[in-house]
C-alpha positions in Angstrom: -41.3 -105.4 -26.0 -44.4 -107.3 -27.2 -47.7 -105.6 -27.0 -49.5 -108.9 -26.3 -48.5 -110.5 -22.9 -48.2 -114.3 -23.4 -50.0 -116.1 -20.5 -47.9 -119.2 -21.0 -44.8 -117.1 -20.0 -46.2 -116.9 -16.5 -46.4 -120.7 -16.3 -43.0 -121.2 -17.8 -41.5 -118.7 -15.4 -43.1 -120.4 -12.4 -41.8 -123.8 -13.5 -38.2 -122.9 -14.2 -36.0 -123.4 -11.0 -34.2 -120.5 -9.6 -30.6 -120.3 -10.9 -31.1 -123.0 -13.5 -29.2 -123.2 -16.7 -31.7 -122.7 -19.6 -31.6 -123.0 -23.4 -34.5 -121.3 -25.2 -34.9 -122.7 -28.7 -36.7 -120.3 -31.1 -36.3 -117.6 -28.5 -37.7 -114.8 -30.8 -37.0 -111.3 -29.5 -35.8 -112.7 -26.2 -38.7 -111.6 -24.1 -39.1 -114.8 -22.1 -35.3 -115.3 -21.7 -34.9 -111.8 -20.3 -37.8 -112.3 -17.9 -36.3 -115.6 -16.7 -32.9 -113.8 -16.1 -34.7 -111.0 -14.2 -37.1 -113.1 -12.1 -35.4 -116.5 -11.8 -31.7 -115.5 -12.0 -31.1 -118.2 -14.7 -28.0 -118.7 -16.8 -29.7 -118.4 -20.2 -28.8 -118.9 -23.8 -31.1 -118.5 -26.8 -31.2 -119.9 -30.3 -33.0 -118.0 -33.0 -32.9 -118.1 -36.8 -34.6 -114.7 -37.6 -32.3 -111.7 -38.0 -34.6 -109.3 -36.3 -35.0 -111.7 -33.4 -31.3 -112.1 -32.9 -30.8 -108.3 -33.0 -33.5 -107.8 -30.5 -31.9 -110.4 -28.2 -28.5 -108.7 -28.5 -30.1 -105.4 -27.7 -31.4 -106.9 -24.5 -27.9 -108.1 -23.6 -28.8 -111.8 -24.0 -26.5 -114.7 -25.1 -28.0 -115.8 -28.5 -26.8 -118.0 -31.3 -28.3 -117.6 -34.8 -29.0 -121.1 -36.1 -31.8 -123.4 -37.4 -32.7 -125.6 -34.4 -33.7 -128.3 -36.9 -30.1 -128.6 -38.0 -29.5 -130.4 -34.8 -28.1 -129.4 -31.4 -24.7 -130.8 -31.9 -23.1 -127.8 -30.3 -24.4 -128.9 -26.9 -23.5 -131.9 -24.9 -25.7 -134.4 -23.2 -27.6 -132.9 -20.2 -25.8 -129.6 -20.8 -28.8 -127.6 -19.5 -31.2 -128.0 -16.6 -34.1 -126.8 -18.7 -34.7 -126.5 -22.5 -37.6 -124.4 -23.6 -39.6 -124.7 -26.8 -42.2 -121.9 -26.5 -44.7 -121.8 -29.3 -41.9 -123.3 -31.5 -42.5 -127.0 -31.9 -45.6 -126.7 -34.2 -43.5 -124.6 -36.6 -40.9 -127.3 -37.1 -40.9 -130.1 -39.6 -39.0 -132.9 -37.9 -40.9 -132.9 -34.6 -39.8 -136.2 -33.1 -36.2 -135.8 -33.9 -36.1 -132.3 -32.4 -37.9 -133.5 -29.2 -35.3 -136.3 -28.9 -32.5 -133.7 -29.2 -34.1 -131.4 -26.7 -34.4 -134.2 -24.2 -30.7 -135.2 -24.8 -29.3 -131.7 -24.1 -31.7 -130.9 -21.3 -32.4 -132.6 -18.1 -36.0 -131.5 -18.5 -37.9 -129.5 -21.1 -40.9 -127.1 -21.2 -43.0 -127.1 -24.4 -45.8 -124.7 -25.1 -48.2 -125.3 -27.9 -51.3 -123.7 -29.4 -54.3 -126.1 -29.0 -55.9 -126.8 -32.3 -58.6 -128.7 -30.5 -60.0 -125.5 -28.9 -63.8 -125.1 -29.4 -63.3 -121.9 -31.5 -61.1 -123.8 -33.9 -63.6 -126.6 -34.2 -66.4 -124.0 -34.7 -64.5 -122.1 -37.5 -63.7 -125.4 -39.3 -66.9 -127.2 -38.7 -69.4 -124.4 -39.4 -67.4 -121.7 -41.2 -65.5 -124.3 -43.2 -62.3 -122.2 -43.0 -59.0 -122.5 -41.2 -59.2 -120.7 -37.9 -57.8 -117.1 -37.4 -57.7 -115.6 -33.9 -55.5 -113.5 -31.6 -53.5 -116.5 -30.7 -53.6 -117.9 -34.2 -53.3 -114.7 -36.2 -52.2 -116.2 -39.6 -54.1 -117.0 -42.7 -53.6 -120.6 -44.1 -51.2 -119.4 -46.7 -48.8 -117.5 -44.5 -48.8 -119.4 -41.3 -45.5 -120.6 -39.9 -47.2 -123.5 -38.3 -46.5 -126.8 -40.0 -48.0 -129.3 -37.6 -51.5 -128.8 -36.1 -52.0 -130.7 -32.9 -54.3 -130.8 -29.9 -53.5 -131.3 -26.3 -54.6 -134.9 -26.5 -52.4 -135.4 -29.6 -49.3 -134.3 -27.6 -50.1 -136.5 -24.7 -50.5 -139.5 -27.0 -47.2 -138.6 -28.7 -45.4 -138.6 -25.4 -46.9 -142.0 -24.4 -46.0 -143.6 -27.7 -42.5 -142.2 -27.7 -41.7 -143.1 -24.1 -41.5 -139.5 -22.9 -42.5 -138.7 -19.3 -44.9 -135.8 -18.8 -43.9 -134.3 -15.4 -46.7 -131.8 -15.4 -49.0 -129.9 -17.7 -51.4 -127.0 -17.8 -54.1 -125.8 -20.2 -54.7 -122.0 -20.4 -57.6 -120.0 -21.6 -58.0 -116.2 -21.2 -54.8 -116.2 -19.1 -56.2 -118.7 -16.6 -55.6 -122.4 -16.2 -58.6 -124.7 -17.1 -58.9 -128.2 -15.8 -62.4 -129.2 -17.0 -62.3 -130.3 -20.7 -58.9 -128.9 -21.3 -58.7 -130.3 -24.9 -61.8 -128.3 -25.7 -61.4 -125.2 -23.6 -57.7 -124.7 -23.5 -56.2 -122.2 -26.0 -52.6 -122.9 -25.1 -50.9 -126.0 -23.5 -47.8 -126.1 -21.4 -46.0 -129.4 -20.8 -42.9 -130.2 -18.8 -41.3 -133.4 -20.1 -38.3 -135.5 -19.7 -36.9 -138.7 -21.3 -37.7 -141.8 -19.3 -34.7 -143.4 -17.7 -34.1 -147.0 -18.9 -34.2 -149.7 -16.2 -31.5 -152.3 -16.0 -33.9 -154.9 -17.5 -34.3 -152.6 -20.5 -30.6 -152.1 -21.1 
């Protein structure tokens, strides 16, 4: 089990419907998937590329597939899952838009959690210290970070608008609590529930 309790897991767990079918992409050691099975009685599957993560999932008795999620999700049909989860995963991928499109193809809805690089501490370390930020939630140095894309809450909102993606709900978290005032400055982690917009007859 992880020593650090992820506050976004609380939000994700609350948002996943009871009994839903769930695909967790980049599921790591399976902590979230196991919690969803325990608390929400989901039918869950995970995808993870790291050997240690896969073994940890198997040790928890989880259904897990070892694969690179950027290789496509061709194994899964359209709307195969009620919910697809990308928990602290999207920023570590290279082909962001293509992956989001695939996620919204195989899932009726999706939950995405992201670190907010617009947080005031990140701005402070860059603006005054002149160095890439390091913190409990961003514990990597610039040369060994798995993060490829650095975005803010506002960036992701604009991305969704530009790509025709519906944001069903969102939350910004700091210190384990939701913040509503200046979320792009005060939020450490963002949680979004998204889905693809249904085309109207005039658009088809």
